[in-house]
C-alpha positions as CSV (number, residue, x, y, z in Angstrom):
1,M,94.5,140.3,181.7
2,K,96.6,137.3,183.0
3,F,95.3,133.8,183.1
4,P,96.4,131.4,185.8
5,A,99.1,128.9,184.8
6,V,97.3,126.1,186.7
7,P,93.8,125.2,185.5
8,T,91.0,126.2,187.8
9,P,88.3,123.8,188.8
10,V,85.9,125.6,186.5
11,T,88.3,125.2,183.5
12,V,88.8,121.5,184.3
13,L,85.0,121.0,184.5
14,L,84.4,122.8,181.2
15,A,87.1,120.9,179.4
16,A,85.8,117.5,180.8
17,G,82.3,118.4,179.8
18,A,83.4,119.3,176.2
19,A,85.3,116.1,175.9
20,V,82.3,114.0,177.0
21,A,80.0,115.9,174.6
22,A,82.4,115.3,171.8
23,A,82.7,111.6,172.6
24,V,78.9,111.2,172.7
25,A,78.5,113.1,169.4
26,L,81.2,111.1,167.6
27,S,79.8,107.8,168.9
28,T,76.4,108.5,167.5
29,L,78.1,109.0,164.1
30,G,79.7,105.6,164.3
31,L,83.2,106.9,164.7
32,F,83.7,105.0,168.0
33,G,82.2,101.6,167.1
34,G,79.8,100.3,164.5
35,S,78.2,102.2,161.6
36,W,75.4,101.0,159.4
37,D,73.7,102.1,156.1
38,V,70.1,102.7,157.1
39,T,67.3,103.0,154.4
40,M,63.8,104.1,155.4
41,E,61.1,103.7,152.8
42,V,57.4,104.0,152.5
43,T,55.7,102.3,149.5
44,G,52.2,102.8,148.3
45,T,50.2,105.4,146.4
46,G,48.9,108.9,147.2
47,S,50.5,111.1,149.7
48,A,51.1,111.1,153.5
49,D,52.9,113.0,156.2
50,V,56.2,111.3,156.9
51,T,58.2,111.9,160.1
52,Y,61.6,110.3,160.5
53,S,64.6,110.3,162.7
54,F,68.0,108.6,162.1
55,S,70.4,107.7,165.0
56,G,71.9,110.8,166.5
57,D,69.0,113.0,165.3
58,N,67.2,114.2,168.4
59,D,64.7,116.5,166.6
60,G,63.5,114.4,163.7
61,T,62.2,115.7,160.4
62,T,58.6,115.9,159.2
63,E,57.8,116.1,155.5
64,T,54.1,117.0,154.9
65,G,52.1,115.8,152.0
66,R,54.9,113.6,150.5
67,T,54.1,111.7,147.4
68,L,54.6,108.0,147.8
69,P,56.8,106.0,147.3
70,W,59.3,107.8,149.6
71,S,62.8,106.9,150.9
72,R,65.8,108.3,152.7
73,V,69.3,106.8,153.2
74,Q,71.9,107.7,155.8
75,N,75.0,106.1,157.4
76,V,74.5,106.1,161.2
77,G,76.0,104.9,164.4
78,Y,74.3,103.4,167.5
79,G,70.8,104.5,168.4
80,F,67.2,104.6,167.4
81,N,65.9,104.9,163.8
82,D,62.2,105.7,163.5
83,I,59.7,106.5,160.8
84,G,56.0,107.4,161.2
85,V,53.5,107.8,158.4
86,R,50.3,109.7,159.2
87,N,47.2,108.8,157.2
88,P,48.7,106.6,154.5
89,A,46.4,105.2,151.8
90,P,45.4,101.6,152.1
91,G,48.2,99.3,151.0
92,A,51.1,101.5,152.2
93,V,54.0,99.8,153.8
94,C,56.9,101.2,155.8
95,R,60.3,99.5,156.0
96,I,63.7,100.1,157.6
97,Y,66.7,98.3,156.0
98,V,70.0,98.0,157.8
99,D,72.9,97.3,155.4
100,G,70.4,96.1,152.8
101,R,68.5,93.7,155.0
102,V,64.9,94.4,156.1
103,E,64.9,94.9,159.9
104,D,61.3,96.2,160.4
105,E,58.3,96.2,158.1
106,Q,54.8,97.3,159.0
107,K,51.7,97.1,156.9
108,R,48.9,98.2,159.2
109,P,48.4,101.6,160.7
110,D,47.6,101.9,164.4
111,A,44.2,103.1,165.8
112,K,45.3,106.7,165.2
113,G,46.1,106.1,161.5
114,V,49.9,106.0,161.9
115,L,52.1,103.5,160.2
116,S,55.4,103.2,162.0
117,C,58.7,101.3,161.9
118,S,61.6,101.4,164.3
119,V,65.1,99.9,164.6
120,H,67.5,100.2,167.5
121,L,71.1,99.7,166.5
122,Q,73.4,98.7,169.3
123,Q,76.8,97.1,170.0
124,D,76.7,93.3,169.6
């Protein structure tokens, strides 16, 4: 089977789409722009269900019945970093640090019993 020497419109569109997808993926990793060390933590006693998502992670992760205190660290690029703690014991606190500095801290769960913190990292 012979392939045409000149790219077809379909080939050009596929190559352009792949380039855009690669650029978006790399930018969320901080390779085209800023990158930050993000630490998510939950302090307190007992256990809780912890759901978290770092920049570039569209699905998020849920850890059921995690013993507190709890923390995760990741180097990220632009985007949203979120943590939700379902049914924490009284006194639990969630925090998100960016490069060692507290950017969000919450001490009171909402009406549904969820304690949540969020930080959006973006270009200055």
